[in-house]
Structure formats: C-alpha cells, structure tokens
Phi, psi and omega in degrees: 000147178236132177257124178243133180235141173223158174270131179242132176286150175150162177251158180300143183300335182271357182272087185296327177298316179296319179300317178291321179299327178278003183057039176256151179274123182300326178294323177295321178295313179300316180298320180296314179300313180299314181298315181299312183285329174293318177301314180301310188285306191272329183264311188263335180067028179230109196240132171290123188263010180222058188271048176278169189301331179286346178258007179235116177248156175231143177210171176293139178289130184291338184245354181230091183307135178081359181253149179276155170237133180265135177243117177268130179249166175060077182267029183283341183222110174237160179225133172270131179260128178290160187300321179298313179298313182302314180294317179294321178294320176299314179294326176298312180296324175299313179296321178298314181295323181276351183068030182277095186303312181297317178297320178299312181297313181299312183291321178297320178294321177296334178267015175069029176276343178056224182291346181272023183300326178292325178293314179300317178299317180293320180295317182293322184264345186057039179225148174296153182307317182297327176290319181298318185265359181287172183271350185293136177294339182273004192305326181252008181247179176074177180273147178271153182272171175299320179299320177298316179299317179295322178294318177298321177296324179292327175299314181300318178296318182298318186259007187308311182297325181286331184259356181258000000 
C-alpha cells in the first residue's frame, strides 16, 4: 500500500460564514453533499465511511463560477455495498420518505434488523417512529426536540439486548 497526501484548500462544510464569504449558496452546498453521498450509496455502492464535518470541505468550483466544489478527505475507509444490500437500502429509504410502514418493516427485515426495525428506522432518520410514519410533510425535516432525543434513547434501551 502507498499513502499519498496532499493539502487541499477549503472550509469546513459546517462553516456557514465561510460559505457566505465565498459567495456560495448554502442550498447549493447542501444539494451537492446530498447528491455526492446518494450517488455513492444508491448508484455506485462504494461508500466513504467517515463523512463527518472535518472530512468534508467546500470551496468555489474552479470551472463553474458561483458553484461549490466538495472535497472529501480521509479516504482510509470505504465500503463496497453488494447489489442486494444497495437495492434493499434504497427501497428502505424510499419507504422511510413515503412513511410506508409495511415497506419499512419488510426492508429492515431484509437488512437483518428483525424485530428492531423501528429502531433502525429511527436511527437512520434520527426521528421517533411516530414522526416517520406520520402524515406531516415535515416528518423528516426540521430540528428534533429534547423529547424526540429522549424517545430515541428509550428505543436504544428497549432494543439494547437485541442489537448488542
């Protein structure tokens, strides 16, 4: 193995002041991050496994004025997803977005979550089960409350023996 390192310019993806200073649109930055990771996960099945904010930089795109360029750092851990997993995971997210309870349960079971399918759904969305399956258009958006956080912690306690 050979390790190659370079210095890359850019500001942290979470530094909204820097994004504004670069005259970039925060919505464009958000859309780019979403597109990059969705392409990795759902289309290519080759995923960067450490995508925290210190490993994601943003800078002005050198060839597209006014557009952001994403810089991914720390390429030490990637995972290839087999086609069955990738398709089931894609279908799970579709069911989560649509609030399709039966689809969520079926896909979670195919991903070996078993009876803990509500926990897996809550972990992936960082939302309580009732929000995931509710009718509100806001169900997967916005900030979660302290009560939501406490409810998610109670899920973990409930299913601890099954997931450990």
